[in-house]
N, CA, C and O atoms as a DFTB+ gen file, in Angstrom:
748 C
 N C O
     1  1     158.433      79.409      74.927
     2  2     157.335      79.571      73.933
     3  2     156.499      78.440      73.750
     4  3     155.274      78.540      73.821
     5  1     157.161      77.225      73.486
     6  2     156.433      76.075      73.264
     7  2     155.767      75.581      74.606
     8  3     154.736      74.909      74.569
     9  1     156.358      75.917      75.755
    10  2     155.752      75.530      77.029
    11  2     154.433      76.275      77.240
    12  3     153.506      75.714      77.822
    13  1     154.327      77.519      76.784
    14  2     153.148      78.255      76.991
    15  2     151.967      77.569      76.207
    16  3     150.854      77.421      76.712
    17  1     152.284      77.176      74.975
    18  2     151.300      76.587      74.072
    19  2     150.891      75.231      74.772
    20  3     149.704      74.963      74.958
    21  1     151.857      74.431      75.134
    22  2     151.476      73.126      75.654
    23  2     150.644      73.338      77.037
    24  3     149.629      72.674      77.249
    25  1     151.066      74.174      77.844
    26  2     150.306      74.348      79.059
    27  2     148.938      74.893      78.774
    28  3     147.996      74.556      79.491
    29  1     148.781      75.691      77.800
    30  2     147.463      76.242      77.382
    31  2     146.510      75.118      76.860
    32  3     145.340      75.028      77.229
    33  1     147.085      74.300      76.003
    34  2     146.297      73.148      75.474
    35  2     145.980      72.177      76.626
    36  3     144.853      71.691      76.720
    37  1     146.945      71.892      77.494
    38  2     146.739      70.903      78.534
    39  2     145.841      71.416      79.684
    40  3     145.599      70.667      80.631
    41  1     145.344      72.656      79.631
    42  2     144.293      72.981      80.614
    43  2     143.036      72.392      80.166
    44  3     142.099      72.411      80.964
    45  1     142.858      71.830      78.918
    46  2     141.671      71.233      78.472
    47  2     141.926      69.750      78.116
    48  3     141.089      68.900      78.421
    49  1     143.081      69.425      77.468
    50  2     143.328      68.019      77.093
    51  2     144.836      67.666      77.426
    52  3     145.744      68.471      77.217
    53  1     145.026      66.467      77.933
    54  2     146.402      66.112      78.113
    55  2     147.076      65.614      76.767
    56  3     146.398      65.067      75.898
    57  1     148.324      65.810      76.643
    58  2     149.035      65.434      75.436
    59  2     150.305      64.592      75.733
    60  3     150.999      64.809      76.727
    61  1     150.559      63.686      74.885
    62  2     151.867      62.977      74.938
    63  2     152.922      63.825      74.358
    64  3     152.621      64.798      73.667
    65  1     154.200      63.486      74.617
    66  2     155.258      64.248      73.968
    67  2     155.194      64.208      72.429
    68  3     155.394      65.205      71.736
    69  1     154.901      62.984      71.941
    70  2     154.793      62.845      70.466
    71  2     153.687      63.681      69.893
    72  3     153.878      64.326      68.862
    73  1     152.498      63.692      70.546
    74  2     151.419      64.476      70.052
    75  2     151.770      66.006      70.088
    76  3     151.437      66.765      69.178
    77  1     152.441      66.394      71.166
    78  2     152.751      67.846      71.234
    79  2     153.918      68.164      70.161
    80  3     153.891      69.229      69.543
    81  1     154.773      67.373      69.989
    82  2     155.791      67.578      68.949
    83  2     155.223      67.783      67.583
    84  3     155.636      68.657      66.821
    85  1     154.212      66.905      67.286
    86  2     153.494      67.042      65.964
    87  2     152.723      68.318      65.892
    88  3     152.759      69.006      64.872
    89  1     152.040      68.650      66.924
    90  2     151.201      69.836      67.006
    91  2     152.130      71.108      66.812
    92  3     151.822      71.999      66.021
    93  1     153.254      71.139      67.559
    94  2     154.122      72.207      67.584
    95  2     154.736      72.416      66.101
    96  3     154.997      73.548      65.692
    97  1     154.925      71.390      65.409
    98  2     155.487      71.392      64.135
    99  2     154.613      72.099      63.065
   100  3     155.083      72.440      61.979
   101  1     153.312      72.303      63.423
   102  2     152.320      72.840      62.512
   103  2     152.288      74.388      62.736
   104  3     151.675      75.122      61.961
   105  1     152.922      74.827      63.746
   106  2     152.814      76.339      64.075
   107  2     154.155      76.982      63.548
   108  3     155.201      76.340      63.447
   109  1     154.020      78.297      63.226
   110  2     155.102      79.181      62.785
   111  2     155.266      80.285      63.763
   112  3     154.303      80.980      64.086
   113  1     156.488      80.471      64.258
   114  2     156.768      81.617      65.193
   115  2     156.831      82.878      64.409
   116  3     157.522      82.922      63.392
   117  1     156.138      83.926      64.829
   118  2     156.175      85.222      64.193
   119  2     156.390      86.352      65.223
   120  3     155.761      86.336      66.281
   121  1     157.254      87.315      64.936
   122  2     157.602      88.377      65.862
   123  2     157.166      89.671      65.172
   124  3     157.385      89.841      63.973
   125  1     156.566      90.556      65.909
   126  2     156.118      91.876      65.454
   127  2     156.348      92.913      66.393
   128  3     156.309      92.673      67.599
   129  1     156.607      94.161      65.902
   130  2     156.972      95.333      66.706
   131  2     155.747      95.998      67.087
   132  3     154.702      95.719      66.500
   133  1     155.780      96.904      68.073
   134  2     154.647      97.662      68.536
   135  2     154.123      98.489      67.378
   136  3     154.907      99.013      66.587
   137  1     152.848      98.608      67.272
   138  2     152.152      99.348      66.242
   139  2     152.167      98.631      64.832
   140  3     151.528      99.109      63.895
   141  1     152.868      97.539      64.711
   142  2     152.824      96.801      63.420
   143  2     151.512      96.107      63.200
   144  3     150.880      95.655      64.155
   145  1     151.084      96.011      61.953
   146  2     149.880      95.263      61.654
   147  2     150.225      93.828      61.310
   148  3     151.162      93.548      60.562
   149  1     149.440      92.930      61.881
   150  2     149.574      91.524      61.531
   151  2     148.613      91.220      60.405
   152  3     148.949      90.499      59.466
   153  1     147.455      91.753      60.498
   154  2     146.475      91.654      59.406
   155  2     145.886      93.066      59.061
   156  3     145.564      93.829      59.971
   157  1     145.758      93.380      57.855
   158  2     145.113      94.632      57.467
   159  2     143.939      94.287      56.611
   160  3     143.939      93.346      55.818
   161  1     142.851      95.173      56.834
   162  2     141.694      95.005      56.037
   163  2     141.935      94.949      54.634
   164  3     142.675      95.771      54.095
   165  1     141.312      93.958      53.947
   166  2     141.503      93.728      52.527
   167  2     142.542      92.734      52.091
   168  3     142.634      92.343      50.927
   169  1     143.366      92.320      53.133
   170  2     144.379      91.306      52.782
   171  2     143.867      89.886      53.037
   172  3     142.879      89.672      53.740
   173  1     144.556      88.956      52.456
   174  2     144.243      87.539      52.748
   175  2     144.691      87.217      54.199
   176  3     145.676      87.782      54.675
   177  1     144.000      86.347      54.870
   178  2     144.306      86.020      56.279
   179  2     144.814      84.515      56.203
   180  3     144.060      83.559      56.016
   181  1     146.108      84.434      56.363
   182  2     146.742      83.068      56.308
   183  2     146.783      82.317      57.624
   184  3     146.891      81.091      57.639
   185  1     146.694      83.073      58.775
   186  2     146.926      82.441      60.072
   187  2     145.910      82.852      61.098
   188  3     145.370      83.958      61.092
   189  1     145.671      81.896      61.991
   190  2     145.041      82.163      63.386
   191  2     146.223      82.264      64.283
   192  3     147.183      81.523      64.074
   193  1     146.236      83.117      65.263
   194  2     147.403      83.300      66.086
   195  2     147.166      83.035      67.533
   196  3     146.171      83.481      68.105
   197  1     148.070      82.312      68.132
   198  2     148.179      82.112      69.548
   199  2     149.176      83.107      70.169
   200  3     150.348      83.089      69.793
   201  1     148.764      83.951      71.081
   202  2     149.681      85.057      71.516
   203  2     150.542      84.420      72.628
   204  3     150.066      83.977      73.674
   205  1     151.840      84.413      72.312
   206  2     152.881      83.977      73.295
   207  2     153.200      85.052      74.257
   208  3     153.190      84.833      75.468
   209  1     153.500      86.279      73.721
   210  2     153.742      87.424      74.502
   211  2     153.294      88.716      73.707
   212  3     153.299      88.750      72.476
   213  1     152.915      89.754      74.487
   214  2     152.448      90.960      73.770
   215  2     150.978      91.168      73.895
   216  3     150.306      90.476      74.660
   217  1     150.442      92.161      73.116
   218  2     149.095      92.545      73.280
   219  2     148.725      93.040      71.764
   220  3     149.445      93.758      71.070
   221  1     147.515      92.533      71.417
   222  2     146.943      92.898      70.119
   223  2     145.546      93.547      70.217
   224  3     144.852      93.389      71.221
   225  1     145.146      94.278      69.159
   226  2     143.779      94.757      69.172
   227  2     143.278      94.468      67.741
   228  3     143.942      94.708      66.732
   229  1     142.053      93.935      67.754
   230  2     141.328      93.643      66.526
   231  2     140.343      94.778      66.295
   232  3     139.529      95.095      67.163
   233  1     140.430      95.430      65.034
   234  2     139.513      96.537      64.845
   235  2     138.771      96.415      63.523
   236  3     139.233      95.811      62.555
   237  1     137.606      97.018      63.544
   238  2     136.827      97.135      62.303
   239  2     136.630      98.639      62.014
   240  3     136.354      99.417      62.927
   241  1     136.771      99.028      60.774
   242  2     136.600     100.416      60.349
   243  2     135.348     100.510      59.549
   244  3     135.206      99.871      58.506
   245  1     134.409     101.332      60.050
   246  2     133.122     101.425      59.352
   247  2     133.215     102.294      58.127
   248  3     134.272     102.846      57.822
   249  1     132.098     102.417      57.418
   250  2     132.105     103.156      56.106
   251  2     132.368     104.702      56.314
   252  3     132.723     105.390      55.358
   253  1     132.206     105.185      57.447
   254  2     132.549     106.630      57.703
   255  2     133.978     106.749      58.169
   256  3     134.413     107.863      58.462
   257  1     134.716     105.703      58.254
   258  2     136.125     105.779      58.637
   259  2     136.369     105.682      60.222
   260  3     137.490     105.839      60.706
   261  1     135.326     105.435      60.921
   262  2     135.413     105.283      62.354
   263  2     135.955     103.874      62.763
   264  3     135.404     102.852      62.356
   265  1     136.997     103.851      63.539
   266  2     137.528     102.580      63.993
   267  2     136.807     102.127      65.257
   268  3     136.642     102.878      66.218
   269  1     136.372     100.826      65.210
   270  2     135.714     100.184      66.348
   271  2     136.684      99.018      66.783
   272  3     137.146      98.207      65.980
   273  1     136.941      99.017      68.114
   274  2     137.742      97.999      68.569
   275  2     136.823      96.776      68.945
   276  3     135.893      96.880      69.744
   277  1     137.158      95.625      68.309
   278  2     136.314      94.454      68.405
   279  2     136.802      93.697      69.651
   280  3     135.985      93.273      70.468
   281  1     138.130      93.521      69.806
   282  2     138.719      92.807      70.879
   283  2     140.154      93.105      71.155
   284  3     140.835      93.669      70.298
   285  1     140.624      92.770      72.260
   286  2     142.048      92.791      72.568
   287  2     142.376      91.328      72.837
   288  3     141.528      90.525      73.228
   289  1     143.687      91.017      72.600
   290  2     144.179      89.696      72.847
   291  2     145.599      89.788      73.480
   292  3     146.531      90.406      72.964
   293  1     145.661      89.099      74.663
   294  2     146.987      89.117      75.340
   295  2     147.467      87.689      75.471
   296  3     146.912      86.784      74.848
   297  1     148.464      87.485      76.255
   298  2     149.098      86.105      76.370
   299  2     148.091      85.037      76.482
   300  3     147.099      85.196      77.194
   301  1     148.299      83.948      75.810
   302  2     147.525      82.730      75.787
   303  2     146.062      82.909      75.294
   304  3     145.153      82.146      75.620
   305  1     145.920      83.969      74.489
   306  2     144.586      84.144      73.794
   307  2     144.879      83.837      72.323
   308  3     146.025      83.850      71.874
   309  1     143.783      83.557      71.588
   310  2     143.868      83.293      70.210
   311  2     143.137      84.509      69.468
   312  3     142.132      85.039      69.942
   313  1     143.680      84.871      68.363
   314  2     143.051      85.992      67.608
   315  2     143.400      85.868      66.097
   316  3     144.436      85.357      65.672
   317  1     142.423      86.390      65.354
   318  2     142.508      86.533      63.905
   319  2     141.266      87.153      63.466
   320  3     140.371      87.334      64.291
   321  1     141.114      87.517      62.177
   322  2     139.881      87.811      61.609
   323  2     139.353      86.454      61.176
   324  3     139.610      85.974      60.072
   325  1     138.585      85.844      62.119
   326  2     138.237      84.439      61.975
   327  2     137.359      84.186      60.777
   328  3     137.512      83.133      60.158
   329  1     136.420      85.094      60.385
   330  2     135.643      84.905      59.215
   331  2     136.526      84.739      58.103
   332  3     136.431      83.738      57.393
   333  1     137.419      85.674      57.877
   334  2     138.331      85.651      56.699
   335  2     139.218      84.350      56.769
   336  3     139.436      83.670      55.767
   337  1     139.682      84.069      57.932
   338  2     140.563      82.840      58.128
   339  2     139.836      81.542      57.654
   340  3     140.301      80.811      56.779
   341  1     138.709      81.327      58.273
   342  2     137.929      80.109      58.009
   343  2     137.277      80.073      56.616
   344  3     137.147      78.991      56.043
   345  1     136.883      81.163      56.082
   346  2     136.294      81.207      54.793
   347  2     137.249      81.523      53.628
   348  3     136.887      81.535      52.452
   349  1     138.533      81.784      54.066
   350  2     139.554      82.144      53.114
   351  2     139.170      83.215      52.202
   352  3     139.264      83.094      50.980
   353  1     138.702      84.349      52.835
   354  2     138.320      85.497      52.088
   355  2     139.262      86.668      52.548
   356  3     140.165      86.466      53.359
   357  1     139.028      87.829      52.028
   358  2     139.846      89.039      52.440
   359  2     139.354      89.512      53.831
   360  3     138.182      89.419      54.197
   361  1     140.331      90.013      54.545
   362  2     140.009      90.558      55.912
   363  2     139.082      91.700      55.868
   364  3     139.199      92.580      55.016
   365  1     138.143      91.705      56.785
   366  2     137.176      92.894      56.933
   367  2     137.676      93.679      58.248
   368  3     137.170      94.757      58.560
   369  1     138.604      93.131      58.928
   370  2     139.173      93.734      60.169
   371  2     140.713      93.792      60.096
   372  3     141.335      93.120      59.274
   373  1     141.305      94.615      60.980
   374  2     142.746      94.693      61.086
   375  2     143.186      94.198      62.424
   376  3     142.462      94.348      63.409
   377  1     144.314      93.631      62.487
   378  2     144.899      93.140      63.795
   379  2     146.262      93.844      63.968
   380  3     147.171      93.673      63.155
   381  1     146.375      94.628      65.033
   382  2     147.528      95.433      65.265
   383  2     148.238      95.159      66.645
   384  3     147.587      94.858      67.645
   385  1     149.531      95.273      66.642
   386  2     150.235      95.014      67.931
   387  2     150.229      96.292      68.715
   388  3     150.554      97.357      68.189
   389  1     149.852      96.191      70.005
   390  2     149.911      97.395      70.855
   391  2     151.215      97.343      71.679
   392  3     151.597      98.314      72.333
   393  1     151.877      96.185      71.621
   394  2     153.220      95.966      72.245
   395  2     154.050      95.127      71.324
   396  3     153.503      94.505      70.414
   397  1     155.349      95.079      71.514
   398  2     156.088      94.041      70.810
   399  2     155.499      92.745      71.059
   400  3     155.203      92.465      72.221
   401  1     155.279      91.885      70.097
   402  2     154.460      90.713      70.186
   403  2     155.147      89.497      69.540
   404  3     155.766      89.620      68.483
   405  1     155.030      88.287      70.201
   406  2     155.354      87.106      69.611
   407  2     154.175      86.152      69.523
   408  3     153.515      85.933      70.538
   409  1     153.892      85.613      68.446
   410  2     152.748      84.739      68.159
   411  2     153.167      83.437      67.575
   412  3     154.259      83.290      67.027
   413  1     152.252      82.465      67.705
   414  2     152.475      81.167      66.986
   415  2     151.332      81.202      65.938
   416  3     150.157      81.245      66.300
   417  1     151.690      81.185      64.661
   418  2     150.639      81.191      63.619
   419  2     150.330      79.837      63.153
   420  3     151.223      78.998      63.040
   421  1     149.071      79.580      62.870
   422  2     148.575      78.293      62.483
   423  2     147.701      78.461      61.201
   424  3     146.648      79.097      61.256
   425  1     148.154      77.877      60.027
   426  2     147.447      78.050      58.875
   427  2     146.144      77.201      58.937
   428  3     146.023      76.325      59.793
   429  1     145.210      77.453      58.064
   430  2     143.900      76.723      58.020
   431  2     144.275      75.204      57.631
   432  3     143.753      74.246      58.200
   433  1     145.153      75.090      56.690
   434  2     145.531      73.708      56.341
   435  2     146.099      72.990      57.541
   436  3     145.728      71.840      57.777
   437  1     146.976      73.602      58.311
   438  2     147.595      72.937      59.507
   439  2     146.473      72.700      60.632
   440  3     146.422      71.684      61.325
   441  1     145.604      73.752      60.714
   442  2     144.549      73.578      61.678
   443  2     143.676      72.299      61.352
   444  3     143.297      71.546      62.249
   445  1     143.388      72.104      60.061
   446  2     142.592      70.965      59.700
   447  2     143.379      69.667      59.813
   448  3     142.809      68.628      60.146
   449  1     144.719      69.711      59.533
   450  2     145.537      68.512      59.658
   451  2     145.618      68.181      61.125
   452  3     145.521      67.013      61.502
   453  1     145.789      69.148      61.933
   454  2     145.916      68.916      63.465
   455  2     144.560      68.264      63.913
   456  3     144.567      67.269      64.637
   457  1     143.495      68.794      63.507
   458  2     142.129      68.324      63.854
   459  2     141.897      66.901      63.478
   460  3     141.278      66.136      64.217
   461  1     142.431      66.523      62.241
   462  2     142.207      65.223      61.749
   463  2     143.156      64.162      62.378
   464  3     142.755      63.016      62.581
   465  1     144.392      64.551      62.676
   466  2     145.358      63.572      63.139
   467  2     145.468      63.434      64.598
   468  3     145.976      62.421      65.078
   469  1     144.994      64.455      65.382
   470  2     145.115      64.344      66.829
   471  2     143.633      64.678      67.414
   472  3     143.238      65.835      67.559
   473  1     142.872      63.547      67.726
   474  2     141.534      63.696      68.114
   475  2     141.383      64.597      69.360
   476  3     140.385      65.303      69.506
   477  1     142.379      64.561      70.244
   478  2     142.274      65.393      71.449
   479  2     142.225      66.911      70.992
   480  3     141.560      67.722      71.636
   481  1     142.906      67.258      69.926
   482  2     142.896      68.613      69.510
   483  2     141.523      68.992      68.926
   484  3     141.178      70.172      68.992
   485  1     140.765      68.137      68.397
   486  2     139.343      68.474      67.962
   487  2     138.551      68.858      69.175
   488  3     137.729      69.774      69.150
   489  1     138.816      68.138      70.239
   490  2     138.140      68.440      71.549
   491  2     138.561      69.849      72.018
   492  3     137.721      70.705      72.296
   493  1     139.848      70.054      72.093
   494  2     140.430      71.374      72.463
   495  2     139.811      72.436      71.624
   496  3     139.292      73.413      72.163
   497  1     139.841      72.293      70.335
   498  2     139.460      73.398      69.424
   499  2     137.929      73.676      69.536
   500  3     137.494      74.824      69.441
   501  1     137.131      72.603      69.737
   502  2     135.683      72.805      69.953
   503  2     135.468      73.600      71.252
   504  3     134.678      74.543      71.279
   505  1     136.168      73.219      72.317
   506  2     136.015      73.825      73.555
   507  2     136.490      75.338      73.488
   508  3     135.834      76.202      74.070
   509  1     137.556      75.627      72.823
   510  2     138.008      76.963      72.631
   511  2     137.044      77.752      71.821
   512  3     136.758      78.893      72.182
   513  1     136.507      77.213      70.722
   514  2     135.508      77.903      69.920
   515  2     134.294      78.205      70.664
   516  3     133.763      79.312      70.573
   517  1     133.806      77.225      71.435
   518  2     132.561      77.467      72.261
   519  2     132.845      78.583      73.268
   520  3     131.965      79.417      73.479
   521  1     134.076      78.655      73.931
   522  2     134.368      79.721      74.857
   523  2     134.290      81.041      74.123
   524  3     133.777      82.021      74.662
   525  1     134.813      81.082      72.846
   526  2     134.800      82.364      72.113
   527  2     133.387      82.742      71.680
   528  3     133.058      83.926      71.613
   529  1     132.553      81.753      71.386
   530  2     131.133      82.057      71.022
   531  2     130.487      82.661      72.251
   532  3     129.833      83.701      72.158
   533  1     130.657      82.034      73.389
   534  2     130.031      82.501      74.647
   535  2     130.465      83.912      75.002
   536  3     129.664      84.768      75.378
   537  1     131.832      84.126      74.858
   538  2     132.324      85.554      75.206
   539  2     131.701      86.554      74.225
   540  3     131.278      87.636      74.631
   541  1     131.640      86.187      72.906
   542  2     131.055      87.093      71.954
   543  2     129.551      87.453      72.214
   544  3     129.108      88.586      72.027
   545  1     128.834      86.441      72.641
   546  2     127.430      86.669      72.954
   547  2     127.308      87.491      74.237
   548  3     126.468      88.384      74.340
   549  1     128.145      87.180      75.191
   550  2     128.030      88.005      76.404
   551  2     128.468      89.439      76.185
   552  3     127.934      90.318      76.860
   553  1     129.390      89.740      75.302
   554  2     129.724      91.139      74.959
   555  2     128.570      91.799      74.247
   556  3     128.266      92.952      74.553
   557  1     127.902      91.135      73.309
   558  2     126.778      91.666      72.611
   559  2     125.688      92.003      73.636
   560  3     125.196      93.131      73.657
   561  1     125.332      91.107      74.427
   562  2     124.241      91.299      75.460
   563  2     124.683      92.445      76.424
   564  3     123.852      93.240      76.861
   565  1     125.872      92.508      76.714
   566  2     126.314      93.617      77.687
   567  2     126.127      94.950      76.907
   568  3     125.583      95.921      77.433
   569  1     126.584      94.960      75.673
   570  2     126.348      96.278      74.876
   571  2     124.897      96.623      74.831
   572  3     124.529      97.791      74.953
   573  1     124.095      95.671      74.666
   574  2     122.584      95.939      74.471
   575  2     121.877      96.308      75.687
   576  3     120.873      97.019      75.633
   577  1     122.400      95.813      76.904
   578  2     121.552      95.878      78.154
   579  2     122.294      96.700      79.303
   580  3     121.626      97.250      80.178
   581  1     123.657      96.773      79.288
   582  2     124.332      97.396      80.345
   583  2     124.730      98.923      79.990
   584  3     125.130      99.253      78.874
   585  1     124.587      99.731      80.974
   586  2     125.091     101.101      80.713
   587  2     126.576     101.109      80.693
   588  3     127.224     100.108      81.001
   589  1     127.120     102.235      80.331
   590  2     128.656     102.393      80.161
   591  2     129.381     102.000      81.457
   592  3     130.362     101.259      81.400
   593  1     128.922     102.477      82.617
   594  2     129.565     102.217      83.897
   595  2     129.547     100.727      84.190
   596  3     130.562     100.159      84.593
   597  1     128.431     100.109      83.996
   598  2     128.374      98.605      84.215
   599  2     129.305      97.918      83.316
   600  3     129.970      96.984      83.765
   601  1     129.431      98.309      82.001
   602  2     130.395      97.616      81.104
   603  2     131.776      97.838      81.567
   604  3     132.591      96.919      81.488
   605  1     132.101      99.001      82.049
   606  2     133.435      99.331      82.531
   607  2     133.738      98.440      83.750
   608  3     134.787      97.797      83.785
   609  1     132.862      98.393      84.723
   610  2     133.094      97.601      85.990
   611  2     133.268      96.100      85.623
   612  3     134.141      95.429      86.173
   613  1     132.455      95.594      84.716
   614  2     132.519      94.205      84.330
   615  2     133.891      93.952      83.710
   616  3     134.556      92.984      84.079
   617  1     134.324      94.790      82.784
   618  2     135.644      94.600      82.138
   619  2     136.773      94.744      83.161
   620  3     137.731      93.975      83.083
   621  1     136.723      95.645      84.082
   622  2     137.680      95.808      85.112
   623  2     137.770      94.550      85.971
   624  3     138.875      94.141      86.328
   625  1     136.703      93.956      86.298
   626  2     136.676      92.707      87.073
   627  2     137.154      91.521      86.327
   628  3     137.838      90.652      86.867
   629  1     136.773      91.484      85.017
   630  2     137.168      90.283      84.212
   631  2     138.599      90.381      83.696
   632  3     139.262      89.359      83.525
   633  1     139.061      91.540      83.457
   634  2     140.373      91.698      82.718
   635  2     141.177      92.803      83.373
   636  3     141.510      93.772      82.690
   637  1     141.509      92.721      84.650
   638  2     142.165      93.923      85.272
   639  2     143.560      94.187      84.662
   640  3     144.058      95.312      84.705
   641  1     144.174      93.147      84.103
   642  2     145.564      93.394      83.529
   643  2     145.451      94.285      82.312
   644  3     146.395      95.041      82.081
   645  1     144.404      94.281      81.512
   646  2     144.234      95.081      80.361
   647  2     144.241      96.558      80.709
   648  3     144.660      97.356      79.871
   649  1     143.813      96.967      81.866
   650  2     143.727      98.443      82.291
   651  2     145.186      98.862      82.588
   652  3     145.409     100.072      82.633
   653  1     146.113      98.076      82.778
   654  2     147.571      98.429      82.923
   655  2     148.318      98.497      81.636
   656  3     149.428      99.028      81.575
   657  1     147.713      97.955      80.587
   658  2     148.446      97.838      79.316
   659  2     147.748      98.546      78.164
   660  3     148.385      98.770      77.134
   661  1     146.538      98.892      78.273
   662  2     145.807      99.595      77.177
   663  2     145.517     101.041      77.501
   664  3     145.114     101.356      78.621
   665  1     145.708     101.897      76.574
   666  2     145.475     103.352      76.833
   667  2     143.976     103.584      77.144
   668  3     143.112     102.823      76.709
   669  1     143.704     104.653      77.903
   670  2     142.253     104.960      78.238
   671  2     141.463     105.190      76.968
   672  3     140.288     104.837      76.871
   673  1     142.151     105.804      75.970
   674  2     141.421     106.104      74.687
   675  2     141.026     104.817      74.077
   676  3     139.910     104.763      73.560
   677  1     141.831     103.713      74.065
   678  2     141.430     102.480      73.453
   679  2     140.431     101.774      74.293
   680  3     139.509     101.156      73.761
   681  1     140.578     101.839      75.640
   682  2     139.562     101.167      76.469
   683  2     138.228     101.860      76.264
   684  3     137.190     101.200      76.227
   685  1     138.237     103.190      76.130
   686  2     136.985     103.872      75.869
   687  2     136.315     103.453      74.639
   688  3     135.105     103.228      74.614
   689  1     137.121     103.338      73.558
   690  2     136.614     102.924      72.158
   691  2     136.049     101.462      72.335
   692  3     134.988     101.165      71.786
   693  1     136.688     100.621      73.034
   694  2     136.192      99.185      73.165
   695  2     134.870      99.254      73.956
   696  3     133.945      98.510      73.632
   697  1     134.757     100.050      74.899
   698  2     133.530     100.114      75.739
   699  2     132.497     100.929      75.111
   700  3     131.355     100.887      75.570
   701  1     132.791     101.702      74.060
   702  2     131.766     102.527      73.388
   703  2     131.473     103.775      74.166
   704  3     130.320     104.206      74.176
   705  1     132.463     104.409      74.842
   706  2     132.199     105.584      75.610
   707  2     133.338     106.578      75.224
   708  3     134.315     106.190      74.582
   709  1     133.189     107.846      75.625
   710  2     134.259     108.814      75.326
   711  2     135.332     108.675      76.423
   712  3     135.057     108.144      77.499
   713  1     136.526     109.143      76.148
   714  2     137.639     109.057      76.999
   715  2     137.272     109.793      78.287
   716  3     137.614     109.311      79.367
   717  1     136.579     110.958      78.220
   718  2     136.220     111.695      79.422
   719  2     135.267     110.875      80.243
   720  3     135.386     110.868      81.468
   721  1     134.307     110.168      79.627
   722  2     133.337     109.288      80.455
   723  2     134.158     108.236      81.161
   724  3     133.940     107.991      82.348
   725  1     135.088     107.609      80.481
   726  2     135.976     106.587      81.121
   727  2     136.722     107.176      82.269
   728  3     136.827     106.542      83.318
   729  1     137.245     108.359      82.121
   730  2     138.040     109.031      83.183
   731  2     137.173     109.229      84.361
   732  3     137.654     109.067      85.483
   733  1     135.935     109.565      84.206
   734  2     134.998     109.733      85.417
   735  2     134.784     108.402      86.175
   736  3     134.723     108.375      87.404
   737  1     134.667     107.259      85.374
   738  2     134.503     106.037      85.986
   739  2     135.735     105.586      86.834
   740  3     135.629     104.972      87.895
   741  1     136.909     105.951      86.258
   742  2     138.204     105.431      87.004
   743  2     138.707     106.405      88.011
   744  3     139.755     106.171      88.613
   745  1     138.026     107.467      88.223
   746  2     138.534     108.381      89.304
   747  2     137.896     108.141      90.599
   748  3     138.213     108.816      91.578
C-alpha cells in the first residue's frame, strides 16, 4: 500500500525515507465494499483520496434526479468532491465504490501541513492539480466539440482498462450516450 503511494509521488519528486515516513503518517487507510458510498451529497467531505486498489465513480445528481457520472478513479488516481473538500462545504457530488476499494485518505489539515513542511510535496501537489485541471478542460472541450463516437474512441484509447471494469451502462452515462449507442460503437 505505502509502496504504491511512494512510487506515485516519486514519478514527480524524489523523497528521502524520512520525508516519506512523515508524509505517510498524514494519511489514513480506509477500506470500502463494492457499492458503498465514500461521500454522499449533502455530507461534509473530510478527505481527498488516493486510490490504492479498486474503482470509484464520482456522480452529480441534477434537480430532476438524473445521475451524471463526472469521473471514474482507479488505482493511483486521486478523487474527492474537491470543491467541498477545499472549501469545507457540504458535498454536491457522491463518491461510490464500483469494486471493493482501499484508499488512503488525506484531511485538508494534513494536506496543508504536508505542503508546508515538505517543499517537494508542494511541487507534487501543484503538478497533480495542474494535470487535473488539464484533464477537466479536455473533457469539457471533448463534450462540446466531439461527437459520441469520437468521445468513445478517445476514452477507449486513453483508458482501455476502464472498459474491462465498468459496465456499459455506466460508460454510456459518462460519455453522455445511451447504452444502445455505446453497444453500436463497441460491436
